[in-house]
C-alpha positions as CSV (number, residue, x, y, z in Angstrom):
1,X,-42.5,-15.0,36.8
2,X,-40.2,-16.8,34.2
3,X,-40.2,-13.6,31.8
4,X,-39.3,-11.5,34.8
5,X,-36.1,-13.6,35.5
6,X,-35.4,-13.6,31.7
7,X,-35.7,-9.9,31.5
8,X,-33.7,-9.5,34.7
9,X,-30.7,-11.6,33.5
10,X,-30.9,-10.0,30.0
11,X,-30.9,-6.4,31.7
12,X,-27.9,-7.5,33.8
13,X,-25.9,-8.9,30.8
14,X,-26.7,-5.6,28.7
15,X,-25.3,-3.5,31.7
16,X,-22.0,-5.2,31.1
17,X,-21.3,-3.6,27.6
18,X,-24.4,-4.1,25.5
19,X,-25.1,-0.7,23.7
20,X,-28.1,-1.5,21.8
21,X,-30.0,1.5,20.0
22,X,-33.7,0.6,20.1
23,X,-34.2,2.3,16.8
24,X,-31.5,0.3,14.8
25,X,-31.2,-2.8,17.0
26,X,-27.5,-3.1,16.5
27,X,-24.7,-3.5,18.8
28,X,-22.2,-1.0,19.2
29,X,-18.9,-3.1,19.2
30,X,-15.7,-1.2,19.8
31,X,-13.3,-1.1,16.7
32,X,-10.0,-3.0,16.9
33,X,-7.1,-0.6,17.6
34,X,-5.1,-0.4,14.6
35,X,-1.7,-1.8,15.0
36,X,1.3,0.0,13.8
37,X,2.9,-1.8,10.7
38,X,6.4,-3.4,11.3
39,X,8.2,-1.2,8.7
40,X,8.4,2.5,8.0
41,X,9.5,3.7,4.7
42,X,11.1,7.0,3.8
43,X,12.9,8.6,0.8
44,X,16.7,9.1,0.7
45,X,17.6,12.8,0.5
46,X,20.0,12.4,-2.4
47,X,18.8,13.8,-5.8
48,X,17.8,11.0,-8.0
49,X,19.3,11.2,-11.6
50,X,17.1,10.7,-14.6
51,X,17.0,7.1,-16.1
52,X,16.2,5.9,-19.6
53,X,12.8,4.9,-18.3
54,X,11.7,8.5,-18.4
55,X,11.4,8.8,-14.5
56,X,13.3,8.2,-11.3
57,X,11.6,7.1,-8.1
58,X,13.8,8.2,-5.4
59,X,15.8,5.7,-3.3
60,X,13.6,4.1,-0.6
61,X,15.1,3.6,2.9
62,X,13.2,1.4,5.5
63,X,13.5,0.8,9.2
64,X,11.7,-2.1,10.8
65,X,10.6,-3.2,14.2
66,X,13.1,-5.7,15.4
67,X,10.2,-7.9,16.8
68,X,8.5,-8.2,13.4
69,X,11.2,-8.4,10.8
70,X,10.8,-10.1,7.4
71,X,13.8,-11.5,5.4
72,X,12.2,-10.6,2.0
73,X,9.4,-8.3,0.8
74,X,8.0,-7.0,-2.3
75,X,7.6,-3.3,-3.2
76,X,4.0,-2.4,-4.5
77,X,3.6,0.8,-6.6
78,X,0.3,2.4,-7.1
79,X,-0.4,5.1,-9.6
80,X,-3.1,7.6,-9.1
81,X,-4.7,7.4,-12.4
82,X,-7.5,10.1,-11.7
83,X,-7.9,12.2,-14.7
84,X,-6.4,9.7,-17.1
85,X,-8.5,9.0,-20.3
86,X,-8.1,5.1,-20.2
87,X,-8.1,4.6,-16.3
88,X,-8.4,0.9,-15.5
89,X,-8.7,0.4,-11.8
90,X,-6.8,-2.7,-10.8
91,X,-4.3,-2.1,-13.5
92,X,-3.0,1.0,-11.9
93,X,-0.6,-0.9,-9.5
94,X,2.5,-3.1,-9.8
95,X,3.9,-5.7,-7.5
96,X,7.6,-6.0,-8.0
97,X,9.6,-9.3,-7.4
98,X,10.7,-10.0,-3.8
99,X,14.0,-8.4,-2.5
100,X,16.0,-9.1,0.6
101,X,15.6,-6.6,3.3
102,X,18.4,-7.6,5.9
103,X,18.4,-6.1,9.4
104,X,16.3,-3.4,11.0
105,X,17.2,-0.9,8.6
106,X,18.7,0.1,5.2
107,X,18.0,1.1,1.7
108,X,16.2,-0.9,-1.0
109,X,19.0,-1.8,-3.6
110,X,19.6,0.6,-6.6
111,X,19.2,-2.2,-9.1
112,X,15.7,-2.8,-7.6
113,X,14.6,0.8,-7.8
114,X,16.0,0.7,-11.5
115,X,13.7,-2.2,-12.2
116,X,10.9,-0.1,-10.5
117,X,11.6,2.8,-12.8
118,X,11.3,0.7,-15.9
119,X,8.1,-1.1,-14.9
120,X,6.4,2.0,-13.8
121,X,7.6,3.8,-17.0
122,X,5.8,1.0,-19.0
123,X,2.8,1.4,-17.0
124,X,2.6,5.3,-17.4
125,X,3.4,4.7,-21.2
126,X,0.5,2.4,-21.5
127,X,-1.7,5.2,-20.1
128,X,0.0,7.7,-22.7
129,X,0.9,9.9,-19.6
130,X,3.1,12.7,-19.6
131,X,4.1,15.2,-16.7
132,X,4.0,14.8,-12.9
133,X,2.7,11.4,-11.7
134,X,1.3,10.8,-8.3
135,X,2.6,7.4,-7.0
136,X,2.3,5.6,-3.6
137,X,4.7,2.9,-2.5
138,X,4.4,0.2,0.2
139,X,6.3,-3.0,1.4
140,X,4.2,-6.1,1.4
141,X,5.1,-9.8,2.3
142,X,7.0,-11.6,-0.5
143,X,4.4,-14.2,-0.8
144,X,1.8,-11.9,-2.6
145,X,0.8,-12.8,-6.0
146,X,1.7,-10.5,-8.9
147,X,-1.9,-9.6,-9.9
148,X,-3.0,-9.0,-6.2
149,X,-6.1,-7.1,-5.3
150,X,-6.3,-4.1,-3.0
151,X,-7.7,-6.5,-0.4
152,X,-4.7,-9.0,-0.9
153,X,-2.3,-6.0,-0.7
154,X,-3.8,-4.7,2.5
155,X,-3.7,-8.1,4.2
156,X,0.0,-8.5,3.4
157,X,1.1,-4.9,3.8
158,X,4.3,-4.4,5.9
159,X,4.4,-0.5,5.8
160,X,2.2,2.4,5.4
161,X,1.8,3.9,1.8
162,X,4.6,6.5,1.1
163,X,3.3,9.1,-1.5
164,X,5.6,10.6,-4.0
165,X,5.3,12.7,-7.2
166,X,7.9,11.9,-10.0
167,X,8.1,13.7,-13.4
168,X,7.5,11.4,-16.4
169,X,9.1,12.3,-19.7
170,X,7.8,9.4,-21.9
171,X,10.9,8.4,-24.1
172,X,8.8,5.9,-26.0
173,X,5.6,7.7,-26.8
174,X,3.5,5.9,-29.1
175,X,2.0,7.3,-32.3
176,X,-1.6,6.8,-30.8
177,X,-0.6,9.0,-28.0
């Protein structure tokens, strides 16, 4: 009789949302709805001029959700090293220093983007890279550490990844390249 009551109660509980597949004995838990990041990045339409770093990342503009604004953020740049001889996962991304991002919209400062050009140029130079490089940019919270992992970056990301292709003309080509 007790087994009957236990089965009856378990059956009623399962009717309320327990989707158990008898073959796998796992629960189907609905996935959390992905929330929209508080910032949206886009590139300025102005043509970027070449820099001494050998490449020029276009100026990045941002718009932010007024309910989730940050005062400072860092730009993360990931290089798609597929096909590069010495590709080292984990060393194909840069976390730049924090920068002020006032208001709900604007453009990242030009001197900040110039620093990004120099650092990405050094990264590509280390790979002996020439040609068109595929990069992705995202804003993250300013509290991120410089050697952050992909999981750290995703946890502190404030925008979706913005892909861009830039031409890299290595001005400092090493003899080993």
